[in-house]
N, CA, C and O of each residue as an XYZ file, in Angstrom:
812
protein
N     136.520    104.205     49.531
C     137.189    103.534     50.655
C     138.053    104.551     51.399
O     138.798    105.297     50.764
N     137.970    104.599     52.750
C     138.761    105.584     53.487
C     140.251    105.311     53.371
O     140.681    104.176     53.166
N     141.020    106.367     53.505
C     142.478    106.252     53.504
C     142.890    105.535     54.785
O     142.697    106.060     55.881
N     143.458    104.337     54.652
C     143.812    103.531     55.826
C     144.788    104.276     56.719
O     144.664    104.246     57.943
N     145.748    104.938     56.115
C     146.770    105.633     56.899
C     146.132    106.714     57.762
O     146.551    106.939     58.897
N     145.117    107.381     57.220
C     144.442    108.436     57.968
C     143.505    107.862     59.015
O     143.467    108.345     60.146
N     142.742    106.826     58.644
C     141.721    106.303     59.549
C     142.338    105.671     60.793
O     141.715    105.681     61.854
N     143.532    105.128     60.688
C     144.166    104.509     61.844
C     144.562    105.529     62.899
O     144.794    105.168     64.053
N     144.642    106.791     62.519
C     145.079    107.825     63.449
C     143.919    108.644     64.007
O     144.144    109.569     64.787
N     142.701    108.326     63.629
C     141.555    109.107     64.065
C     141.006    108.508     65.356
O     140.592    107.349     65.347
N     140.983    109.247     66.463
C     140.450    108.695     67.710
C     138.974    108.339     67.565
O     138.238    108.994     66.828
N     138.549    107.298     68.273
C     137.127    106.997     68.316
C     136.438    108.050     69.177
O     137.092    108.750     69.950
N     135.127    108.162     69.045
C     134.424    109.249     69.720
C     134.242    108.954     71.211
O     134.503    107.846     71.679
N     133.792    109.968     71.939
C     133.678    109.866     73.387
C     132.685    108.791     73.803
O     132.897    108.120     74.812
N     131.606    108.613     73.048
C     130.621    107.594     73.389
C     131.236    106.200     73.333
O     130.970    105.360     74.192
N     132.065    105.961     72.309
C     132.725    104.663     72.201
C     133.719    104.463     73.339
O     133.809    103.365     73.889
N     134.461    105.494     73.697
C     135.397    105.386     74.819
C     134.662    105.108     76.119
O     135.136    104.345     76.960
N     133.496    105.734     76.280
C     132.689    105.460     77.475
C     132.293    103.991     77.527
O     132.406    103.345     78.568
N     131.824    103.466     76.386
C     131.342    102.081     76.354
C     132.468    101.080     76.585
O     132.267    100.055     77.237
N     133.631    101.369     76.061
C     134.754    100.437     76.182
C     135.494    100.565     77.503
O     136.006     99.573     78.021
N     135.559    101.783     78.062
C     136.420    102.020     79.215
C     135.720    102.749     80.363
O     135.566    102.185     81.447
N     135.294    103.991     80.138
C     134.914    104.851     81.262
C     133.650    104.378     81.978
O     133.552    104.483     83.200
N     132.697    103.864     81.232
C     131.463    103.377     81.853
C     131.416    101.854     81.968
O     130.496    101.310     82.579
N     132.379    101.177     81.398
C     132.391     99.709     81.436
C     132.797     99.246     82.829
O     133.695     99.815     83.449
N     132.121     98.201     83.313
C     132.381     97.693     84.650
C     132.442     96.172     84.633
O     131.977     95.529     83.691
N     133.020     95.608     85.685
C     132.990     94.166     85.879
C     131.682     93.810     86.579
O     131.455     94.196     87.726
N     130.828     93.073     85.881
C     129.490     92.797     86.409
C     129.464     91.480     87.170
O     130.156     90.519     86.833
N     128.634     91.476     88.212
C     128.460     90.298     89.069
C     127.013     89.821     89.125
O     126.749     88.663     89.448
N     126.080     90.713     88.811
C     124.665     90.355     88.744
C     124.163     90.605     87.330
O     124.633     91.511     86.641
N     123.200     89.787     86.906
C     122.823     89.765     85.497
C     121.318     89.845     85.306
O     120.542     89.340     86.117
N     120.926     90.485     84.222
C     119.532     90.498     83.804
C     119.258     89.240     82.974
O     120.170     88.715     82.335
N     118.021     88.753     82.977
C     117.704     87.512     82.254
C     117.521     87.741     80.757
O     116.431     87.569     80.212
N     118.603     88.130     80.116
C     118.593     88.393     78.672
C     119.578     87.438     78.016
O     120.766     87.479     78.335
N     119.123     86.579     77.108
C     120.027     85.570     76.529
C     120.979     86.163     75.492
O     120.752     87.254     74.968
N     122.034     85.430     75.213
C     122.946     85.726     74.108
C     122.840     84.580     73.107
O     122.869     83.409     73.487
N     122.716     84.925     71.829
C     122.663     83.834     70.851
C     124.058     83.548     70.289
O     124.985     84.342     70.450
N     124.181     82.418     69.640
C     125.480     81.992     69.132
C     126.024     82.958     68.090
O     127.239     83.130     67.980
N     125.144     83.589     67.326
C     125.606     84.535     66.308
C     126.392     85.673     66.943
O     127.392     86.125     66.385
N     125.944     86.145     68.117
C     126.654     87.226     68.793
C     127.980     86.737     69.359
O     128.973     87.462     69.315
N     128.012     85.528     69.886
C     129.281     84.963     70.360
C     130.278     84.860     69.216
O     131.470     85.105     69.398
N     129.788     84.497     68.039
C     130.663     84.435     66.865
C     131.191     85.814     66.502
O     132.361     85.960     66.150
N     130.330     86.829     66.588
C     130.773     88.193     66.292
C     131.875     88.625     67.247
O     132.868     89.225     66.836
N     131.691     88.317     68.523
C     132.712     88.688     69.511
C     134.037     88.032     69.158
O     135.076     88.692     69.126
N     134.000     86.735     68.896
C     135.249     86.042     68.569
C     135.885     86.607     67.300
O     137.100     86.795     67.244
N     135.068     86.877     66.288
C     135.622     87.341     65.015
C     136.291     88.698     65.133
O     137.185     89.014     64.348
N     135.873     89.511     66.104
C     136.604     90.742     66.387
C     137.856     90.455     67.220
O     138.938     90.962     66.926
N     137.695     89.647     68.249
C     138.817     89.403     69.165
C     139.994     88.750     68.467
O     141.142     89.020     68.818
N     139.739     87.907     67.496
C     140.823     87.168     66.854
C     141.747     88.066     66.030
O     142.824     87.635     65.616
N     141.331     89.310     65.791
C     142.133     90.232     64.985
C     143.249     90.894     65.786
O     144.120     91.542     65.204
N     143.238     90.744     67.101
C     144.297     91.342     67.907
C     145.643     90.682     67.665
O     145.695     89.512     67.287
N     146.733     91.410     67.875
C     148.067     90.854     67.636
C     148.475     89.850     68.699
O     148.129     89.987     69.873
N     149.216     88.841     68.269
C     149.879     87.902     69.167
C     151.293     87.671     68.658
O     151.611     88.022     67.521
N     152.123     87.096     69.474
C     153.516     86.864     69.130
C     153.613     85.928     67.934
O     153.203     84.770     68.003
N     154.161     86.444     66.834
C     154.296     85.629     65.632
C     152.968     85.107     65.112
O     152.924     84.090     64.419
N     151.879     85.805     65.447
C     150.531     85.385     65.057
C     150.220     83.965     65.543
O     149.584     83.177     64.842
N     150.684     83.660     66.762
C     150.552     82.284     67.254
C     149.124     81.929     67.676
O     148.744     80.759     67.623
N     148.338     82.908     68.088
C     146.899     82.717     68.366
C     146.617     81.471     69.216
O     145.891     80.585     68.763
N     147.164     81.377     70.426
C     146.973     80.156     71.215
C     145.652     80.090     71.966
O     145.298     79.021     72.462
N     144.907     81.188     72.070
C     143.686     81.182     72.869
C     142.624     80.299     72.232
O     142.486     80.239     71.011
N     141.885     79.620     73.088
C     140.729     78.828     72.678
C     139.580     79.210     73.602
O     139.804     79.525     74.771
N     138.362     79.187     73.093
C     137.208     79.684     73.819
C     136.127     78.611     73.876
O     135.679     78.111     72.844
N     135.720     78.270     75.077
C     134.603     77.354     75.271
C     133.467     78.149     75.891
O     133.625     78.728     76.966
N     132.315     78.181     75.213
C     131.158     78.927     75.691
C     130.196     77.982     76.396
O     129.657     77.052     75.796
N     129.997     78.239     77.668
C     129.090     77.434     78.484
C     127.757     78.177     78.523
O     127.670     79.264     79.094
N     126.727     77.602     77.924
C     125.468     78.319     77.748
C     124.258     77.576     78.292
O     123.277     78.215     78.673
N     124.294     76.269     78.339
C     123.110     75.503     78.733
C     123.117     75.237     80.236
O     124.182     75.214     80.853
N     121.945     75.038     80.830
C     121.910     74.688     82.256
C     122.716     73.428     82.567
O     123.347     73.332     83.620
N     122.693     72.466     81.651
C     123.423     71.220     81.871
C     124.929     71.472     81.919
O     125.625     70.927     82.775
N     125.428     72.298     81.001
C     126.860     72.608     80.993
C     127.245     73.429     82.215
O     128.328     73.242     82.769
N     126.369     74.338     82.641
C     126.673     75.131     83.831
C     126.732     74.264     85.076
O     127.520     74.538     85.981
N     125.910     73.220     85.138
C     125.965     72.318     86.283
C     127.313     71.610     86.371
O     127.746     71.235     87.461
N     127.973     71.425     85.241
C     129.320     70.860     85.248
C     130.347     71.899     85.681
O     131.357     71.561     86.299
N     130.087     73.160     85.357
C     131.048     74.222     85.642
C     130.996     74.678     87.096
O     132.040     74.882     87.715
N     129.802     74.840     87.647
C     129.655     75.483     88.947
C     130.479     74.828     90.054
O     131.062     75.552     90.861
N     130.559     73.497     90.137
C     131.323     72.905     91.243
C     132.808     73.234     91.237
O     133.451     73.159     92.284
N     133.377     73.600     90.081
C     134.812     73.895     90.036
C     135.102     75.368     90.315
O     136.263     75.768     90.393
N     134.045     76.181     90.464
C     134.214     77.592     90.779
C     134.254     77.790     92.286
O     133.679     77.011     93.045
N     134.944     78.847     92.706
C     134.874     79.236     94.111
C     133.423     79.512     94.477
O     132.643     79.975     93.644
N     133.068     79.229     95.709
C     131.663     79.331     96.115
C     131.079     80.710     95.814
O     129.931     80.817     95.381
N     131.860     81.758     96.040
C     131.373     83.111     95.804
C     131.166     83.453     94.343
O     130.546     84.471     94.035
N     131.667     82.631     93.436
C     131.533     82.897     91.999
C     130.413     82.100     91.346
O     130.068     82.361     90.194
N     129.842     81.142     92.054
C     128.898     80.229     91.394
C     127.625     80.909     90.932
O     127.160     80.673     89.817
N     127.061     81.750     91.781
C     125.813     82.415     91.398
C     126.048     83.396     90.251
O     125.179     83.573     89.398
N     127.205     84.026     90.229
C     127.532     84.941     89.130
C     127.467     84.212     87.784
O     126.903     84.722     86.816
N     128.047     83.021     87.741
C     128.077     82.267     86.490
C     126.749     81.579     86.201
O     126.359     81.440     85.041
N     126.060     81.152     87.239
C     124.771     80.488     87.028
C     123.768     81.423     86.368
O     122.977     80.992     85.529
N     123.795     82.706     86.742
C     122.805     83.655     86.237
C     123.263     84.413     84.998
O     122.463     85.124     84.391
N     124.527     84.281     84.607
C     125.006     84.932     83.378
C     124.406     84.253     82.150
O     124.109     83.059     82.178
N     124.232     85.005     81.093
C     123.692     84.432     79.856
C     124.624     83.367     79.286
O     124.166     82.361     78.745
N     125.917     83.589     79.408
C     126.918     82.628     78.939
C     128.180     82.815     79.759
O     128.423     83.883     80.320
N     128.968     81.775     79.820
C     130.265     81.844     80.479
C     131.316     81.421     79.459
O     131.261     80.320     78.912
N     132.269     82.307     79.216
C     133.376     81.973     78.316
C     134.541     81.456     79.150
O     135.026     82.143     80.049
N     134.978     80.255     78.850
C     136.224     79.743     79.435
C     137.326     80.075     78.443
O     137.399     79.493     77.361
N     138.177     81.011     78.822
C     139.293     81.395     77.959
C     140.450     80.468     78.298
O     140.961     80.471     79.418
N     140.847     79.686     77.326
C     141.872     78.664     77.518
C     143.002     78.895     76.520
O     142.949     79.799     75.686
N     144.021     78.051     76.632
C     145.087     78.078     75.634
C     145.406     76.657     75.209
O     145.274     75.707     75.981
N     145.825     76.540     73.968
C     146.131     75.252     73.355
C     147.629     74.993     73.501
O     148.447     75.757     72.989
N     147.986     73.908     74.204
C     149.406     73.614     74.393
C     150.043     73.069     73.113
O     151.256     72.870     73.058
N     149.231     72.830     72.095
C     149.756     72.438     70.787
C     149.475     73.520     69.743
O     149.317     73.228     68.558
N     149.415     74.781     70.204
C     149.119     75.884     69.295
C     150.078     75.946     68.120
O     149.703     76.377     67.029
N     151.311     75.518     68.336
C     152.347     75.629     67.305
C     152.045     74.767     66.089
O     152.614     74.994     65.021
N     151.161     73.782     66.228
C     150.795     72.964     65.073
C     150.007     73.767     64.033
O     149.913     73.365     62.874
N     149.446     74.900     64.454
C     148.722     75.772     63.520
C     149.622     76.818     62.873
O     149.175     77.569     62.006
N     150.882     76.874     63.286
C     151.751     77.934     62.776
C     152.037     77.849     61.281
O     152.204     78.895     60.654
N     152.104     76.658     60.669
C     152.260     76.663     59.207
C     151.127     77.399     58.496
O     151.330     77.961     57.420
N     149.937     77.396     59.093
C     148.814     78.160     58.531
C     148.871     79.618     58.953
O     148.668     80.510     58.129
N     149.145     79.869     60.230
C     149.050     81.216     60.780
C     150.273     82.075     60.487
O     150.174     83.299     60.404
N     151.423     81.431     60.333
C     152.667     82.165     60.073
C     153.439     81.431     58.982
O     154.469     80.814     59.252
N     152.939     81.500     57.751
C     153.521     80.681     56.681
C     154.838     81.196     56.128
O     155.435     80.560     55.259
N     155.303     82.351     56.625
C     156.493     82.951     56.035
C     157.777     82.545     56.750
O     158.866     82.975     56.369
N     157.649     81.717     57.789
C     158.849     81.246     58.478
C     158.557     79.868     59.068
O     157.400     79.454     59.142
N     159.590     79.173     59.481
C     159.420     77.870     60.115
C     159.251     78.083     61.615
O     160.075     77.632     62.411
N     158.167     78.780     61.996
C     157.953     79.123     63.395
C     157.665     77.889     64.241
O     157.998     77.860     65.426
N     157.058     76.883     63.653
C     156.691     75.684     64.418
C     157.903     75.055     65.090
O     157.821     74.625     66.241
N     159.023     74.998     64.386
C     160.206     74.299     64.902
C     160.782     74.969     66.144
O     161.510     74.335     66.907
N     160.464     76.242     66.353
C     160.959     76.949     67.541
C     160.365     76.349     68.810
O     160.997     76.354     69.867
N     159.139     75.829     68.695
C     158.401     75.396     69.883
C     158.448     73.898     70.134
O     158.367     73.465     71.284
N     158.573     73.118     69.107
C     158.460     71.664     69.270
C     159.473     71.167     70.300
O     160.677     71.368     70.141
N     158.983     70.522     71.351
C     159.837     69.971     72.393
C     160.306     70.954     73.437
O     160.971     70.560     74.395
N     159.974     72.248     73.279
C     160.429     73.273     74.226
C     159.253     73.634     75.138
O     158.578     74.640     74.921
N     159.014     72.806     76.155
C     157.835     72.980     77.003
C     157.800     74.332     77.726
O     156.739     74.955     77.762
N     158.906     74.814     78.302
C     158.829     76.132     78.958
C     158.416     77.240     77.990
O     157.605     78.094     78.350
N     158.952     77.244     76.779
C     158.594     78.272     75.805
C     157.144     78.114     75.365
O     156.441     79.109     75.191
N     156.691     76.883     75.185
C     155.292     76.641     74.812
C     154.361     77.243     75.856
O     153.436     77.982     75.516
N     154.604     76.928     77.127
C     153.719     77.409     78.190
C     153.777     78.934     78.293
O     152.738     79.589     78.368
N     154.985     79.501     78.298
C     155.133     80.945     78.440
C     154.415     81.673     77.307
O     153.685     82.636     77.544
N     154.626     81.211     76.081
C     154.022     81.855     74.921
C     152.514     81.691     74.927
O     151.782     82.642     74.655
N     152.047     80.490     75.235
C     150.608     80.225     75.205
C     149.885     81.015     76.285
O     148.827     81.588     76.028
N     150.443     81.052     77.487
C     149.770     81.746     78.575
C     149.762     83.256     78.353
O     148.727     83.901     78.519
N     150.903     83.818     77.981
C     150.970     85.267     77.774
C     150.026     85.704     76.655
O     149.263     86.657     76.815
N     150.083     85.012     75.535
C     149.310     85.461     74.389
C     147.822     85.139     74.517
O     146.992     85.875     73.984
N     147.468     84.058     75.211
C     146.050     83.818     75.459
C     145.491     84.842     76.438
O     144.307     85.174     76.376
N     146.338     85.352     77.349
C     145.909     86.437     78.233
C     145.615     87.693     77.411
O     144.608     88.366     77.632
N     146.496     88.002     76.468
C     146.236     89.123     75.571
C     144.934     88.917     74.804
O     144.107     89.825     74.714
N     144.759     87.728     74.258
C     143.557     87.470     73.477
C     142.309     87.519     74.343
O     141.246     87.928     73.877
N     142.428     87.104     75.603
C     141.292     87.228     76.505
C     140.920     88.681     76.741
O     139.738     89.010     76.842
N     141.921     89.556     76.832
C     141.643     90.982     76.987
C     140.985     91.542     75.726
O     140.042     92.329     75.816
N     141.477     91.142     74.552
C     140.820     91.574     73.314
C     139.379     91.097     73.285
O     138.490     91.809     72.820
N     139.152     89.882     73.785
C     137.808     89.313     73.810
C     136.870     90.178     74.649
O     135.734     90.432     74.249
N     137.337     90.627     75.798
C     136.526     91.492     76.649
C     136.189     92.791     75.925
O     135.044     93.242     75.951
N     137.179     93.384     75.286
C     136.934     94.642     74.579
C     136.003     94.435     73.387
O     135.167     95.293     73.104
N     136.132     93.322     72.695
C     135.229     93.036     71.580
C     133.803     92.871     72.083
O     132.863     93.373     71.468
N     133.641     92.169     73.200
C     132.306     91.994     73.772
C     131.708     93.343     74.154
O     130.551     93.621     73.836
N     132.477     94.172     74.826
C     131.979     95.497     75.207
C     131.611     96.320     73.975
O     130.596     97.017     73.967
N     132.433     96.236     72.944
C     132.156     96.994     71.724
C     130.828     96.586     71.099
O     130.172     97.399     70.447
N     130.430     95.333     71.293
C     129.181     94.838     70.725
C     128.026     94.904     71.719
O     126.964     94.331     71.478
N     128.230     95.602     72.835
C     127.149     95.834     73.778
C     126.949     94.741     74.804
O     125.901     94.682     75.447
N     127.937     93.870     74.971
C     127.833     92.760     75.920
C     128.674     93.088     77.156
O     129.845     93.451     77.039
N     128.075     92.959     78.326
C     128.799     93.193     79.570
C     129.607     91.951     79.947
O     129.260     90.829     79.578
N     130.691     92.180     80.688
C     131.623     91.105     81.031
C     131.869     91.059     82.534
O     131.822     92.076     83.226
N     132.128     89.862     83.008
C     132.534     89.656     84.389
C     133.682     88.680     84.450
O     133.478     87.523     84.818
N     134.898     89.108     84.097
C     136.051     88.198     84.134
C     136.369     87.786     85.566
O     136.234     88.582     86.495
N     136.794     86.532     85.737
C     137.018     85.995     87.079
C     138.232     85.087     87.120
O     138.517     84.350     86.175
N     138.944     85.158     88.243
C     139.735     84.043     88.723
C     138.803     83.303     89.678
O     137.583     83.392     89.538
N     139.353     82.582     90.634
C     138.480     81.930     91.601
C     137.852     80.662     91.062
O     136.629     80.537     91.006
N     138.702     79.714     90.663
C     138.243     78.401     90.211
C     139.380     77.418     90.418
O     140.540     77.805     90.559
N     139.029     76.150     90.432
C     140.031     75.100     90.537
C     140.433     74.700     89.123
O     139.693     73.997     88.434
N     141.606     75.148     88.695
C     142.032     74.932     87.313
C     142.165     73.453     86.989
O     141.781     73.016     85.904
N     142.704     72.682     87.917
C     142.886     71.257     87.659
C     141.544     70.569     87.438
O     141.401     69.765     86.517
N     140.569     70.880     88.273
C     139.251     70.280     88.125
C     138.548     70.762     86.868
O     137.894     69.981     86.178
N     138.684     72.051     86.570
C     138.049     72.580     85.357
C     138.625     71.910     84.117
O     137.882     71.494     83.228
N     139.945     71.806     84.059
C     140.572     71.168     82.904
C     140.133     69.709     82.768
O     139.883     69.234     81.660
N     140.043     69.011     83.881
C     139.625     67.608     83.834
C     138.190     67.471     83.345
O     137.856     66.526     82.631
N     137.346     68.418     83.733
C     135.930     68.342     83.366
C     135.689     68.699     81.906
O     134.913     68.031     81.222
N     136.350     69.751     81.424
C     136.037     70.260     80.086
C     137.109     69.953     79.045
O     136.808     69.926     77.852
N     138.338     69.723     79.462
C     139.432     69.494     78.520
C     140.196     68.228     78.911
O     141.397     68.293     79.170
N     139.528     67.096     78.957
C     140.165     65.890     79.507
C     141.331     65.363     78.682
O     142.144     64.597     79.199
N     141.437     65.756     77.403
C     142.571     65.263     76.617
C     143.860     66.012     76.927
O     144.929     65.631     76.449
N     143.766     67.086     77.732
C     144.955     67.799     78.176
C     145.528     68.787     77.178
O     146.562     69.399     77.449
N     144.883     68.958     76.028
C     145.447     69.847     75.005
C     145.093     71.314     75.240
O     145.852     72.206     74.861
N     143.946     71.564     75.861
C     143.576     72.923     76.232
C     143.715     73.072     77.735
O     143.455     72.131     78.484
N     144.127     74.263     78.179
C     144.276     74.569     79.599
C     143.583     75.901     79.875
O     143.730     76.854     79.110
N     142.829     75.962     80.972
C     142.129     77.191     81.291
C     143.103     78.298     81.676
O     144.091     78.059     82.370
N     142.811     79.510     81.215
C     143.516     80.709     81.648
C     142.643     81.463     82.651
O     143.032     81.641     83.805
N     141.447     81.911     82.205
C     140.507     82.532     83.129
C     139.097     82.348     82.601
O     138.895     81.827     81.504
N     138.132     82.778     83.386
C     136.718     82.599     83.075
C     136.086     83.987     82.952
O     136.461     84.906     83.680
N     135.133     84.140     82.036
C     134.483     85.445     81.859
C     132.982     85.246     81.670
O     132.544     84.652     80.684
N     132.203     85.745     82.619
C     130.755     85.740     82.470
C     130.340     86.801     81.466
O     130.967     87.855     81.363
N     129.276     86.510     80.727
C     128.812     87.392     79.665
C     127.304     87.586     79.771
O     126.580     86.687     80.199
N     126.841     88.765     79.378
C     125.408     89.008     79.334
C     125.100     90.484     79.443
O     125.923     91.334     79.104
N     123.893     90.779     79.924
C     123.514     92.162     80.206
C     123.559     92.336     81.712
O     122.723     91.791     82.433
N     124.528     93.091     82.182
C     124.686     93.266     83.610
C     123.596     94.118     84.216
O     122.967     94.926     83.532
N     123.376     93.935     85.500
C     122.415     94.739     86.247
C     123.172     95.916     86.852
O     123.734     95.814     87.943
N     123.177     97.030     86.131
C     123.978     98.187     86.541
C     123.498     98.766     87.865
O     124.284     99.387     88.581
N     122.238     98.579     88.202
C     121.700     99.130     89.442
C     122.314     98.482     90.671
O     122.227     99.031     91.769
N     122.933     97.322     90.500
C     123.495     96.586     91.633
C     125.018     96.664     91.689
O     125.657     95.923     92.436
N     125.590     97.558     90.900
C     127.032     97.750     90.935
C     127.445     98.590     92.137
O     126.728     99.502     92.549
N     128.597     98.275     92.684
C     129.211     99.151     93.669
C     129.893    100.306     92.931
O     130.172    100.196     91.737
N     130.165    101.418     93.637
C     130.950    102.486     92.998
C     132.287    101.948     92.502
O     132.862    101.039     93.102
N     132.771    102.510     91.413
C     134.061    102.063     90.874
C     135.169    102.286     91.895
O     135.239    103.340     92.528
N     136.016    101.307     92.046
C     137.138    101.431     92.974
C     138.244    102.280     92.351
O     138.288    102.445     91.132
N     139.142    102.822     93.190
C     140.184    103.719     92.671
C     141.134    103.009     91.714
O     141.265    101.785     91.731
N     141.779    103.796     90.894
C     142.856    103.335     90.030
C     144.094    104.182     90.317
O     143.982    105.302     90.815
N     145.255    103.655     90.007
C     146.488    104.412     90.196
C     146.583    105.547     89.183
O     146.170    105.406     88.032
N     147.128    106.665     89.626
C     147.371    107.793     88.725
C     148.601    107.500     87.863
O     149.399    106.614     88.171
N     148.732    108.259     86.785
C     149.853    108.099     85.863
C     151.171    108.145     86.627
O     152.047    107.311     86.402
N     151.316    109.105     87.520
C     152.575    109.294     88.246
C     152.892    108.102     89.149
O     154.059    107.858     89.459
N     151.875    107.361     89.572
C     152.080    106.225     90.456
C     152.425    104.951     89.700
O     153.074    104.060     90.249
N     151.998    104.855     88.444
C     152.101    103.587     87.717
C     152.986    103.655     86.476
O     153.261    102.632     85.850
N     153.426    104.845     86.124
C     154.122    104.986     84.836
C     155.431    105.737     84.998
O     155.606    106.557     85.898
N     156.345    105.419     84.085
C     157.583    106.166     83.944
C     157.813    106.454     82.470
O     157.457    105.645     81.613
N     158.390    107.573     82.180
C     158.787    107.924     80.815
C     160.283    108.138     80.833
O     160.776    108.962     81.603
N     161.024    107.411     79.998
C     162.480    107.537     79.994
C     162.955    107.942     78.605
O     164.156    108.102     78.386
């Protein structure tokens, strides 16, 4: 078994960095290659290992895969996003559970973390939204690591989406992410990013 202390400090190789970051793109057009449920499970099982505040894990994932389910989804998307999702192998709705704290006795058994949230709606929303956003980012990286291209999107009517897919009100959409094998030939050149000096400070 490798020395954990040593292995945590070893950078991944250039090919892995290319796949996760340098060559990874937000895809809008898709090849007709399906994703099976086993791969979706693999993505989630990697993504769930990312850190969250107090291990609260508020993100919830709904995978829209069938034509029937997509017909329910497409009307709540902005018009320019509908074809992207219709042709993707799967669409992940990354949501958050407004009752995430009910799982804290299991997820954080070493403290009475649940009592911090009960009845505190502003803290519930702030914690759930921030940490589900983090988990959504881990989800994208997990998908890329397993060879799945991603197309994360805003551009939807959250109220309508929640009513259609989460009518009990316990889950709320954060963002949507198309999944599949992207058509790299139809990508635009990568847009600029800010340089370190423009976006960072060291104090």
